[in-house]
MIKE-325855 format. One record per residue (C-alpha): residue number from 1; chain; x, y, z. Coordinates in steps of 0.001 Angstrom, whole numbers, plus 524288, in hexadecimal, padded with zeros to 5 digits. Example, Ala and Ser with C-alpha at 12.3 -4.5 7.8 and 13.67 -1.06 7.14 Angstrom:
2
REC  seq  mol      u      v      w
REC    1    A  8300C  7EE6C  81E78
REC    2    A  83566  7FBDC  81BE4
# end
This chain:
355
REC  seq  mol      u      v      w
REC    1    A  79CAA  24102  6C653
REC    2    A  7A8D4  23931  6C810
REC    3    A  7AC1B  22D1E  6C010
REC    4    A  7AC58  225BA  6CD0E
REC    5    A  79E5A  22A52  6D09E
REC    6    A  79995  22709  6C2D5
REC    7    A  79EBE  218EC  6C51D
REC    8    A  797FF  2178D  6D297
REC    9    A  78B54  21C65  6CCCA
REC   10    A  78C9C  2134F  6C100
REC   11    A  78F5E  207EF  6CA0B
REC   12    A  78298  209B1  6D123
REC   13    A  77A29  20D27  6C54D
REC   14    A  77ECA  20205  6BC8C
REC   15    A  77D37  1F82A  6C796
REC   16    A  76F72  1FC59  6CB93
REC   17    A  7668E  1F04F  6CC93
REC   18    A  7710F  1E7DF  6C776
REC   19    A  76C1B  1DB9E  6CEA5
REC   20    A  75EEA  1DB68  6C7B6
REC   21    A  7642F  1E094  6BA98
REC   22    A  771DA  1DB8A  6B8B6
REC   23    A  772B3  1CE77  6C075
REC   24    A  76589  1C929  6BC66
REC   25    A  76824  1CA28  6ADD8
REC   26    A  76929  1BC5A  6A8B8
REC   27    A  76B1A  1B688  6B61F
REC   28    A  75FA0  1AD31  6B7AD
REC   29    A  762E3  1A871  6C5A1
REC   30    A  762AD  1B62A  6CA86
REC   31    A  7561B  1B8D2  6C2B4
REC   32    A  74F97  1AD1C  6C925
REC   33    A  7546C  1B118  6D728
REC   34    A  74EA5  1BE79  6D56A
REC   35    A  7423E  1B94E  6CFBB
REC   36    A  73F9B  1B20D  6DC8F
REC   37    A  7442E  1BE95  6E407
REC   38    A  74F1A  1B5FA  6E9E7
REC   39    A  75968  1C0F8  6E8D8
REC   40    A  75CD8  1C3DF  6F6AE
REC   41    A  76541  1CEEB  6FBEC
REC   42    A  76A9D  1C9E5  708F9
REC   43    A  7763B  1CD14  711DA
REC   44    A  77BB9  1C48E  71BC9
REC   45    A  786D9  1BB80  71CE3
REC   46    A  780A2  1AEE8  7172E
REC   47    A  77426  1AB44  70FEB
REC   48    A  76D5E  19F76  71695
REC   49    A  760DA  198C3  71846
REC   50    A  75B06  18D4D  720A8
REC   51    A  75782  182B6  71695
REC   52    A  74E4F  17766  7185C
REC   53    A  75533  16AF0  714B1
REC   54    A  74BE4  15F7C  7168F
REC   55    A  73DC2  15B79  71A44
REC   56    A  7395D  15626  7278E
REC   57    A  73155  14B11  720E0
REC   58    A  73998  140BE  726F8
REC   59    A  73440  14511  734A8
REC   60    A  72677  14086  7301E
REC   61    A  72183  134A1  73721
REC   62    A  71715  12ACD  732DD
REC   63    A  71124  124E5  73F34
REC   64    A  7062B  11CA5  74475
REC   65    A  6FE57  11D24  7516A
REC   66    A  706C0  11C9A  75D91
REC   67    A  71370  11E50  755F4
REC   68    A  71CEF  127F1  75C7B
REC   69    A  71EA7  13424  754A5
REC   70    A  72C3B  137DE  75036
REC   71    A  731F3  14533  752BF
REC   72    A  73DC8  14C77  74D6D
REC   73    A  74216  1581D  745B7
REC   74    A  74AF4  15ABD  73A32
REC   75    A  7531C  16684  73715
REC   76    A  75160  168E8  7288D
REC   77    A  75835  17636  72737
REC   78    A  765B2  17A4A  7233B
REC   79    A  76B9C  18756  720D4
REC   80    A  77236  18AE4  71413
REC   81    A  77C02  195E5  713ED
REC   82    A  7806D  19E2F  708AC
REC   83    A  78B52  1A7B0  7095A
REC   84    A  78AFB  1B484  701F7
REC   85    A  793A3  1B57B  6F5E8
REC   86    A  799E3  1C1EE  6F028
REC   87    A  79F51  1C6A5  6E32B
REC   88    A  7A386  1D35A  6DDBB
REC   89    A  7A6A7  1D8E0  6CFEE
REC   90    A  7B01C  1E42A  6CF4F
REC   91    A  7AE3F  1EFFC  6C63A
REC   92    A  7BAF3  1F7AA  6C330
REC   93    A  7BD27  203A5  6BB9C
REC   94    A  7CC0F  206E9  6B9D6
REC   95    A  7D28A  21359  6B674
REC   96    A  7D21A  2120C  6A783
REC   97    A  7C384  20DEA  6A7A1
REC   98    A  7C0A4  21A22  6B04C
REC   99    A  7C745  22354  6A781
REC  100    A  7C0DB  21DBF  69BB9
REC  101    A  7B427  21EA9  6A22B
REC  102    A  7B58D  22D30  6A5F5
REC  103    A  7AD4F  237E2  6A0AB
REC  104    A  7B1C0  23DBF  69429
REC  105    A  7B6B2  24BE5  6967B
REC  106    A  7AFA5  25182  68AD9
REC  107    A  7A160  24D3A  68BA8
REC  108    A  7A08A  2468E  698DE
REC  109    A  79D1D  2395F  69335
REC  110    A  7A199  22C1C  698A9
REC  111    A  7A9A1  22491  68E65
REC  112    A  7A644  21773  694CD
REC  113    A  79BED  2145F  69F38
REC  114    A  7A5CF  20B0B  6A5AD
REC  115    A  79F19  20A52  6B2F3
REC  116    A  79273  2065B  6AD6D
REC  117    A  79905  1FC52  6A506
REC  118    A  7A05A  1F632  6AFC8
REC  119    A  794EC  1F571  6B8EF
REC  120    A  78CBA  1EE86  6AECC
REC  121    A  797EC  1E50B  6AC5D
REC  122    A  7985C  1E24F  6BB68
REC  123    A  789D7  1DFD3  6BBD6
REC  124    A  78B95  1D5F6  6B07E
REC  125    A  796DF  1CF87  6B73C
REC  126    A  78F26  1CE7D  6C38D
REC  127    A  783E8  1C780  6BC74
REC  128    A  78D46  1BE7B  6B559
REC  129    A  793D4  1BAD1  6C28F
REC  130    A  78713  1B7EE  6C947
REC  131    A  783C5  1AE5B  6BE0B
REC  132    A  7909D  1A749  6BFDA
REC  133    A  78EA1  1A5E3  6CE46
REC  134    A  780AF  1A131  6CC52
REC  135    A  7846D  19690  6C375
REC  136    A  79247  19325  6C8E9
REC  137    A  79443  183FE  6C781
REC  138    A  79D74  17A45  6CCFC
REC  139    A  7A870  17E77  6C3C8
REC  140    A  7A700  18D3C  6C630
REC  141    A  7B0F1  1936D  6CEA3
REC  142    A  7A6D9  19B85  6D505
REC  143    A  79CDF  190B4  6D886
REC  144    A  7968D  1963A  6E47D
REC  145    A  797C9  18E44  6F0FA
REC  146    A  794CB  1918E  6FEE7
REC  147    A  7A2DB  193F4  702B7
REC  148    A  7A80A  19B4C  6F712
REC  149    A  7A5C8  1A951  6F26D
REC  150    A  79CC9  1A73D  6E690
REC  151    A  78E87  1A917  6E58D
REC  152    A  787D9  19BFB  6E591
REC  153    A  780DD  198BC  6D8EA
REC  154    A  77658  18F31  6D4AD
REC  155    A  78084  183D7  6D40E
REC  156    A  784CD  1861B  6E1A0
REC  157    A  776CC  182AB  6E693
REC  158    A  773AE  1781E  6DC39
REC  159    A  78008  16FCF  6DAF2
REC  160    A  77EDE  162EE  6E17A
REC  161    A  78651  160C5  6EE35
REC  162    A  78C75  16E61  6EE51
REC  163    A  78C5E  1758A  6FBB0
REC  164    A  7828B  1800A  6FBB1
REC  165    A  77E91  189FB  70623
REC  166    A  7897A  183B2  70E44
REC  167    A  781E5  176C3  70E71
REC  168    A  7890E  16B12  7086A
REC  169    A  7819F  1629A  6FF37
REC  170    A  7840F  15480  6FBF9
REC  171    A  77B35  14A92  6F49F
REC  172    A  78396  13EFC  6F7C8
REC  173    A  78413  141EE  706AB
REC  174    A  775A1  14707  70668
REC  175    A  77A62  15444  70BF8
REC  176    A  77083  15F03  70A27
REC  177    A  76A0C  1590C  6FF3C
REC  178    A  75E78  162BF  700A3
REC  179    A  76824  16D78  6FCBA
REC  180    A  76BD3  1670E  6EFEF
REC  181    A  76640  16B8A  6E2D8
REC  182    A  75964  166AC  6DDBA
REC  183    A  75425  15E94  6E892
REC  184    A  76130  15687  6E89D
REC  185    A  75D54  15017  6DC0A
REC  186    A  7696D  152A8  6D462
REC  187    A  77757  14E41  6D71D
REC  188    A  784EB  152DC  6D2E4
REC  189    A  7848D  148AA  6C84A
REC  190    A  77667  14CF4  6C266
REC  191    A  77AB7  15A81  6C468
REC  192    A  7869F  15AF3  6BC3F
REC  193    A  78AF6  14DD7  6B606
REC  194    A  77E03  14942  6B062
REC  195    A  77AD0  150F9  6A3BD
REC  196    A  76CB9  154DF  6A167
REC  197    A  7662D  157E7  693F5
REC  198    A  75CBB  1631E  695F5
REC  199    A  74F1B  16182  691D0
REC  200    A  741D3  166AF  69671
REC  201    A  73D9A  159B2  69BCC
REC  202    A  74A34  157E1  6A2CD
REC  203    A  74A2F  16577  6A8D8
REC  204    A  73C33  1630A  6AD9E
REC  205    A  740A7  156D5  6B476
REC  206    A  74BD9  15EB3  6BB0B
REC  207    A  7430F  169A7  6BEA7
REC  208    A  73744  1613D  6C3C1
REC  209    A  73DCE  15BF0  6D076
REC  210    A  74196  169FF  6D43C
REC  211    A  73257  16E00  6D35F
REC  212    A  73069  16417  6DE80
REC  213    A  73B05  169FC  6E6AA
REC  214    A  73653  177D9  6E429
REC  215    A  72B81  17D42  6ECF5
REC  216    A  72483  189CA  6EF49
REC  217    A  725FE  193F7  6E431
REC  218    A  732BC  190E7  6DF85
REC  219    A  7367C  190AD  6D139
REC  220    A  73F27  1875C  6C981
REC  221    A  7470A  18DCE  6BEDA
REC  222    A  75064  1866B  6B521
REC  223    A  75C67  18DB8  6B12B
REC  224    A  76478  18953  6A4E1
REC  225    A  76D9F  18FA1  69AF0
REC  226    A  76B23  191E7  68CCA
REC  227    A  76E8D  1845C  68802
REC  228    A  76463  17D43  6908A
REC  229    A  75ABF  18824  68F3B
REC  230    A  75A80  18659  6809B
REC  231    A  75961  177EA  68127
REC  232    A  74D5F  178C6  689BC
REC  233    A  74744  1836D  6815D
REC  234    A  7496E  17C02  674C8
REC  235    A  743C2  16EF8  67B03
REC  236    A  7379E  17689  67FC7
REC  237    A  735B5  17CAE  67232
REC  238    A  736F9  16F8B  66B79
REC  239    A  72D7C  16923  6744F
REC  240    A  723F6  17484  6723D
REC  241    A  723B1  176AB  6811B
REC  242    A  71FE0  1849D  6860E
REC  243    A  72B56  18C93  688CC
REC  244    A  729DC  199CD  68F01
REC  245    A  73663  1A201  68D20
REC  246    A  738F8  1AED7  693DA
REC  247    A  744B6  1B4B9  68CBB
REC  248    A  74718  1BE6F  6976C
REC  249    A  74357  1B783  6A3DF
REC  250    A  73C0D  1BCC0  6AF49
REC  251    A  74572  1C7B2  6B2EE
REC  252    A  7487F  1CB8E  6A43F
REC  253    A  75661  1CB43  6A5FE
REC  254    A  759CE  1C25D  69A8D
REC  255    A  7560E  1B580  6A15B
REC  256    A  74FD2  1ABDC  69841
REC  257    A  74670  1A20B  69D66
REC  258    A  73BE8  1988E  69930
REC  259    A  73151  18F5F  69E0A
REC  260    A  730A8  181D5  6998B
REC  261    A  72505  17AC2  69F5A
REC  262    A  725DA  17F6B  6AD50
REC  263    A  73472  1814B  6AD83
REC  264    A  73A5D  18EEC  6AE2C
REC  265    A  747B6  18EB8  6A6DF
REC  266    A  750FE  199D3  6A759
REC  267    A  75CF4  19B5F  69EAF
REC  268    A  76932  1A0E5  6A4BA
REC  269    A  77339  1A5FE  69A8D
REC  270    A  77E35  1A372  6A38E
REC  271    A  77C26  194D9  6A2CC
REC  272    A  78351  1932C  695EF
REC  273    A  79125  18E53  69204
REC  274    A  7976F  19B2B  68EDF
REC  275    A  79798  19DB1  69E12
REC  276    A  79D53  19093  6A1D2
REC  277    A  7AB09  194CF  6A1A1
REC  278    A  7A864  1A040  6AB53
REC  279    A  7A1D0  19618  6B474
REC  280    A  7AC71  18C4F  6B38E
REC  281    A  7A3F2  18312  6AC84
REC  282    A  7A643  17B28  69FFB
REC  283    A  79CC2  17BE8  6951C
REC  284    A  795A8  16F2E  69358
REC  285    A  79928  16A05  6A06C
REC  286    A  78F9B  16574  6AA30
REC  287    A  78EBE  17289  6B21C
REC  288    A  79066  17B1B  6A631
REC  289    A  786FF  186C1  6A6E3
REC  290    A  7800A  182C1  69A5C
REC  291    A  77D1D  17518  6A063
REC  292    A  7776C  17A13  6AD32
REC  293    A  76911  179BD  6B181
REC  294    A  76382  18032  6BDF2
REC  295    A  755B4  17EE1  6C3C1
REC  296    A  7542D  18891  6CE30
REC  297    A  74917  18A9F  6D884
REC  298    A  749BA  198D0  6D819
REC  299    A  743C9  19B0A  6E5B3
REC  300    A  74FFE  19443  6EC2C
REC  301    A  75A19  19D1B  6E6A0
REC  302    A  75E46  1AA48  6ECD1
REC  303    A  76867  1B475  6E874
REC  304    A  76E06  1BAB9  6F4D1
REC  305    A  773BB  1C7FB  6F277
REC  306    A  779EA  1CFBB  6FD8F
REC  307    A  773C7  1DE14  6FDA3
REC  308    A  78159  1E402  6FEDB
REC  309    A  786DD  1DC9C  6F340
REC  310    A  77B32  1DB76  6EA45
REC  311    A  78351  1DD66  6DD81
REC  312    A  7868C  1EA8C  6E31E
REC  313    A  78F68  1F2E2  6DA90
REC  314    A  79826  1FB8E  6E3A3
REC  315    A  79C00  207FD  6DD1E
REC  316    A  7A962  20A80  6D66E
REC  317    A  7B412  20E6F  6DF7C
REC  318    A  7C08F  215CA  6DC14
REC  319    A  7CB71  20D23  6E018
REC  320    A  7D50B  21897  6E016
REC  321    A  7CEF2  21D61  6EC0E
REC  322    A  7D4E8  211B0  6F308
REC  323    A  7E2F5  2120D  6F78A
REC  324    A  7EB00  20A72  6EE02
REC  325    A  7DF36  208E7  6E4D2
REC  326    A  7DEF9  20870  6D662
REC  327    A  7D9A9  21119  6CC3C
REC  328    A  7CCAD  20AE2  6C9C4
REC  329    A  7BE7A  20AB5  6CE94
REC  330    A  7B85B  1FE2F  6D371
REC  331    A  7A9D0  1F9E6  6D640
REC  332    A  7A4EF  1EC6B  6D9B0
REC  333    A  7987D  1E47D  6D838
REC  334    A  795D7  1DCF8  6E4AE
REC  335    A  78D8F  1D122  6E71D
REC  336    A  78B67  1C8AC  6F36D
REC  337    A  7812C  1BD6E  6F432
REC  338    A  77E46  1AFBD  6EFCD
REC  339    A  774FD  1A737  6E842
REC  340    A  76E20  19DC4  6F0B7
REC  341    A  764ED  1928D  6EEC9
REC  342    A  75D1C  18EE7  6FB7E
REC  343    A  75787  18223  6F59D
REC  344    A  760FC  17B38  6EC1D
REC  345    A  758F7  16F41  6EABD
REC  346    A  74E8B  175F4  6E3CE
REC  347    A  757A1  17A1E  6D8D6
REC  348    A  7608D  172F5  6CF00
REC  349    A  76CC9  1743E  6C73D
REC  350    A  76F7A  16A6E  6BC61
REC  351    A  77C3D  16A46  6B44F
REC  352    A  77F62  163BB  6A7F6
REC  353    A  77280  16628  6A114
REC  354    A  773BA  1656D  69255
REC  355    A  76B06  16A38  6878C
# end
């Protein structure tokens, strides 16, 4: 079998089931979405939904005998639109690498399993890139907005006053307040300028209003980094509170979670200071990764993936076959889709939370 065919087969074999195996590893947001079966493979030009924005309670009338009855109607729906975002990661094996990877002429062994190594590295790169996109903040170059090319992460949905789903939001003007985070409780000041000291009692006071906003069979989940996680765990142990710790998490992909009282708390290893530089954040600043806290109503979040770009790994192609091409072989990992929240005011993002 030719070296080129070996590479094609290796590309397919090494990338098999990559969505479940590679990208779920230590990616709690994706784990939670799959737990709710909210991973959707959909085509089309846009993702959209008709959303209910208000109640019709103000049409109610209290009346007495012979009092004329009022009438009227109220349109409480708006449509949110989300565009599909794309990214790719190239894999290249050049002339020298190909020759080094060739079969030994004496015993037929392969000196280096280079194709397997490069595919594994690309899987890992895809996972890391998703984590960056999911947690992109106001200072990150790739913060996802409706108009640009980047996948929209948690902060896109939960940052106060930011346009989301093509709908502008403004607390001062009362514009689309229903589309703000956490029932429109928090402002730009309380979200970033105000510093919070994490404690179990404080966290319960933060989560409690969201339990009133949540309905049906939704589930609130707290996501924090290692620093805030340890502070909560230590306080619970000092107060002799029952703490149920699952070192592997529900999906057994290296996700740690614990239950304090009735709060499900998940540790995301990405929310730590060593990744701040990659995200355009400054360690110790208000929106630094280690100082972030998210409370997500998991049923409101969906990860849309286009079936033709579902982390597809296209086989290596010999560029010498193209006129004017170079002497190397190229493959690509392809993704198209978006992360979407259909009900931001039942979730919460707080910055500047200190241990």
